[in-house]
N, C-alpha and C positions, 0 to 999 in steps of 0.2 A: 383223593385226599391223602395227605400224609401229615402226621404230627411229629414234630422234631423238638427235642429237649436237650440243651447243652448243660452238662453238669460238671461241677468241680471234680478233680481226681487227685489222688495222692501223687507225690513226686515219683518220678521214674515210671509212671504209667504210660506216658505218651498219649496219643489220641486213639481212642478205641470207639468203634461204632458198635452199638447193641441193637439188634432187631427185637424190639419189645413185643412184636406180633409173633415171634418165634422163640418164646421163653427166654428172651434176653441173650440170644446167641451173639457172641462177641467176634468182631473182625478188627484186628489191629490195623491201623493206618500205616502200612509198611509195603515196600516194593514187592515183597514176596507174595502179596495177595493181589497184585494187579492182574485183572482178568481181561479187560477190554479197554482199548484206547482209541476207539473210533468215535469222533465227535465229543466224547466225554471220557473221564477216567473212572472206571468201575473196579470195585474190589470184590473178590470172591474167596470164600473159605468153606471147604467141605460142601460145595454146591450152593451155599447161601450168598446172595448177591447184594451189594450196596452200589447204586449207580449215581453218577453225576456228583462226585465227591469234591471236585477240584475247587469250586468256589468257596465252600465252607473251609476246606483245608487252607486255601489262600488267605482267608480272613484270619484264621487262627495263627498262621505263620506270620502274616503281616503285622499283627499286634503282639507277636512274641509269646503266644500261649503255648506252653510246652505240654501240659497235661489236661485232658478233658475227656469226658465220656459223652458220646453223642447217641442219645436214645432216639430211635426212629421206628415207626410202625408200618413201613412199607419199603419196597426195594429201591426207591429213588428219593434222593433229597429234594426238598422244594427248590424250584428255580428262582423264586422271589421275583426280582425285576430283571434278572439276567446278569446281575453283577454281584459283588461281595458286600456292597455297602449296607444292605439291611442287617446282615450278620454283624458287621463292624459296629453299627449304631446300637444294636442290642447289647453287645459285649461292653461297649462304652457305658451304656446305661447302668448295667449291673456292676461293672467294675471288675478289675483283676486283682488277685491276691498273690503277693509274693510268697514263695515257699522257701524252706530252709535249704533245700538242695541247690548246689551249683549247677548252672546250665553247662552242658558239654557241647562243644562245637567240633565239627570236622574241618580241620584246616588243610587246604589243598597244597600238596608238596610238588606234584608233577602234573603237567597238562594232560587232560583226557579229551580226545577229539573224536567226533563221529561225523560222517558224511554219507549221504544217500540220495541219489537222483538230484544232485544239485543243492539239496538242503543240508544245512550244517548246524552243529551245536558243539560247543566245547566249554571246558572250564579250566581256568588258569590260576596259578598261585597269586595271591594278593593278601594284603594286610586287612582288607575289609571285604564285605560281600557287596557285589554290584552286578547289574544285568545290562547288557547291550543287546537289543532285539531289533531285527529288521524283517519286514514283510514285503511281499510283492504280489499283488493280485491284479490280473488284467481286467479291472473294472473301473469305469470313470470316477466312481465315488471313493475308491481306495487307492489304487496304484501302489507306489513305493512309500513306505513309512519306516522310520527308525527312531529309537528312543534309548537314551542312556538313563539308568535309574539306580540310585543308591538308596536302599530302603532305610526308613525309620518308621516307627509306628504312626507318626504324624503325617509324613509324606505318603506313606501307603494309603492312609485313610482318604486323603484329599486328591492324590494324583493317580492312584491305581484302582482302588476298590470300587469307585463309581462306574468304571468302564464295563459296558455290557457285552454279552456274547452276541455274535452276529451270524447270519446265514443268508442263503440266496433263495429267492422265490422259486427258481427253477429246480431246486433240489427237494422242495417240500414233499411232493408226491412220492418220491423215492424213499424219503425218510419215514413218511407215514406207513408205507408198505413194510418197512423194517421194524415197525413198532416204536419208532422214536417220535419226538416232538408232539406228542398227543395233546399236550397242554400249551403248545406254542402259540403266541399271539404277539401283536405289536407292543404289548405291555411288558413282555419279558425277553424280547430279543430284537436286535436291529435287523430288519429285513431289507434286502436289496433286490430290486427288480433288475432289468438289463441296464438301466441307466442311473438309478438314483436310490437314495435311502427313502423307504416308504413311510417310516415313522413320522407322524405329523410334527413332533417336537424337534426332530432332527437329532444331531449328535451332541453329546455332553462335552466332548473334546474334539478338536480338529483331527487328532490322531487316535481316536478312541479304539480303533481296531488294533493298533499296535499295543496300546495300553492293556487291552484285554488279553492279548497274548502273554504279556508279562504277568498279569493276574493269574492266568492258567499255569504258567511256568512255576510261579512261587508255590502254588498248591501242589503241583505234581512233584517237584523236587523235595517237598517236605516229607515225601514217602521214603526218603533216605533214612530218616529216623533221628537225625541231628541237624541243627542249623549249620549251614556251610559258610566257611570263610574262603572266598575265592571269587573270581570274576567269570561270570557266565556270558558267553557270546553266542547268540542264536541268529541264524539266517534262514527264514522260511521254515522253521521247525514247527512242531505241533505236539500234541499229547504223546504220540508214539515215540518221537525222538526225545522228549523230556524223560519218558520212562526208560528208554534205552541208556540215556546218560546216567541215570541213577543206578541202573543194573550194572553198567560198566564200572562205576565207582565202587560199588559194593564188592565186585569181583577183584578189582585192582587195589588191594589194601596197602600197597606200597606207595600209592599216590596221595594218601591223606593220613592224618593222625588226629586223634582226639585230644582236645585241649579245653581247659576251663577258662582260658583268656579270650576275649576281655571278660573280667569278672562280672557275672550277672546271676541273679537268682532265677530259678525256674518260676513259672507263673501258671495259674489256673483261673478259670472264671470264679467269681465270688459266689453269688447264689446261682440258681439254675436259670436258663433262658429257654423259653418255650415258644413254638410256632405251630399254628395249624394252617396249612396252606396247600395249594394245588401244585 
């Protein structure tokens, strides 16, 4: 069991995780704290771990939340239904509050590209933020999928946040031995056997797998610390390459500049949002 509480935060706080079971130990949601990127994005500071952060970070980024404190009393965030939609619904219910501070964006000035074992990710200069993602899995239920997405809070909520994480039945035993997916079920992950999707309800989108990759990407690149203005192009990337792109951007400061345009106010959740979930 884990209890999660999303709280408002002052301007310029960013997103901060607090382990309430460890005297409120704080871990800032920033690339410098990325610890593991195998199957999920975990953060660590001074030996204290926060695991599976990407879905909540994606929801916050997708709705334009700049500042929030995430109180959690265990080392892993709740998986909910395997998507970001439950977090989005809760944030919509309590509402967001505009803050006095201007939102700062990182505008891309020069391309940054990464390639490894045929997988690619890059970000290019653009006047807006957008994502083009392609995947290829040698499985009859997936195959090749691609999607272009230009986010707004409305399009994120309807087109990206409902897309669930997915995995293969053949990998379950290995994952369990690694201490992962202990709470995994057909209620919180799309499971594929050798031929088909095993979930009785099927898919929420025909290209749900690619949409979830975009969901993960939006959460992972939020660890840059500022919303980006640029075009991200990813081909068979994943958490590790998302993290590498952010690290490269932070090192190559000649490739971006901070700007307050387009004009927008920073936002934070209004009252707190609470979860008790597995």
